[in-house]
C-alpha positions as CSV (number, residue, x, y, z in Angstrom):
1,M,12.0,23.6,-19.0
2,A,13.5,20.6,-20.7
3,N,11.6,18.6,-23.4
4,T,10.6,15.4,-21.6
5,K,8.6,13.7,-24.4
6,K,11.5,11.2,-25.1
7,V,13.2,11.0,-21.8
8,G,10.1,10.9,-19.5
9,S,10.4,11.7,-15.8
10,S,14.2,11.7,-16.0
11,G,14.1,15.0,-17.9
12,R,14.4,16.8,-14.6
13,F,18.1,15.7,-14.5
14,G,18.9,17.4,-17.8
15,V,22.2,16.1,-19.2
16,R,23.6,15.0,-15.8
17,Y,24.3,11.4,-14.5
18,G,24.5,9.6,-17.8
19,R,22.0,8.0,-20.1
20,R,22.0,4.5,-18.5
21,L,21.3,5.7,-15.0
22,R,18.5,8.0,-16.2
23,S,16.9,5.2,-18.2
24,K,17.0,3.0,-15.1
25,I,15.3,5.7,-13.1
26,V,12.6,6.0,-15.7
27,S,11.8,2.3,-15.7
28,V,11.7,2.1,-11.9
29,E,9.5,5.2,-11.6
30,K,7.1,3.9,-14.2
31,V,6.4,0.8,-12.2
32,Q,6.4,2.7,-8.9
33,R,3.8,5.2,-9.9
34,G,1.6,2.8,-11.7
35,K,-1.1,0.6,-10.2
36,Q,0.0,-2.6,-8.5
37,K,-1.9,-5.8,-7.6
38,C,-3.5,-5.8,-4.2
39,P,-2.7,-8.9,-2.1
40,Y,-6.2,-8.9,-0.5
41,C,-8.7,-8.3,-3.3
42,K,-6.3,-9.4,-6.1
43,R,-7.1,-6.3,-8.3
44,S,-4.7,-3.9,-9.8
45,T,-5.8,-1.0,-7.7
46,A,-3.0,-0.5,-5.2
47,K,-1.1,2.8,-5.3
48,R,2.0,3.8,-3.4
49,V,1.5,6.2,-0.5
50,A,5.1,6.4,0.7
51,A,8.2,4.2,0.5
52,G,7.0,0.7,1.4
53,I,3.4,1.8,2.2
54,W,0.6,0.9,-0.3
55,N,-3.1,1.6,-0.3
56,C,-5.8,-0.2,-2.3
57,T,-8.4,2.1,-3.7
58,K,-10.9,-0.7,-4.2
59,C,-11.0,-2.5,-0.8
60,N,-9.4,0.5,1.0
61,S,-6.8,-1.6,2.8
62,K,-3.4,-0.1,3.7
63,F,-0.5,-2.5,3.8
64,T,3.3,-2.7,3.5
65,G,5.4,-4.0,0.7
66,K,8.6,-3.3,-1.0
67,A,9.7,0.3,-1.6
68,Y,9.0,0.5,-5.4
69,I,6.7,-2.5,-6.0
70,V,4.2,-4.4,-3.9
71,G,6.2,-7.7,-4.1
72,E,5.1,-11.2,-3.9
């Protein structure tokens, strides 16, 4: 198991694919897995269910958006 304290979720790639690509993946995944703003109740409680499908845990609404972020 690789030490992922510094490299985050891109530690699963090891030394492959280059540093810049791995750092881009880390930044995208950090936003994708975090909580987003719900367009209905305007709170940061929407989580990603699948690519482009989001679910708000507060108002329990399921909606579509962009693949990695909810979008505007």
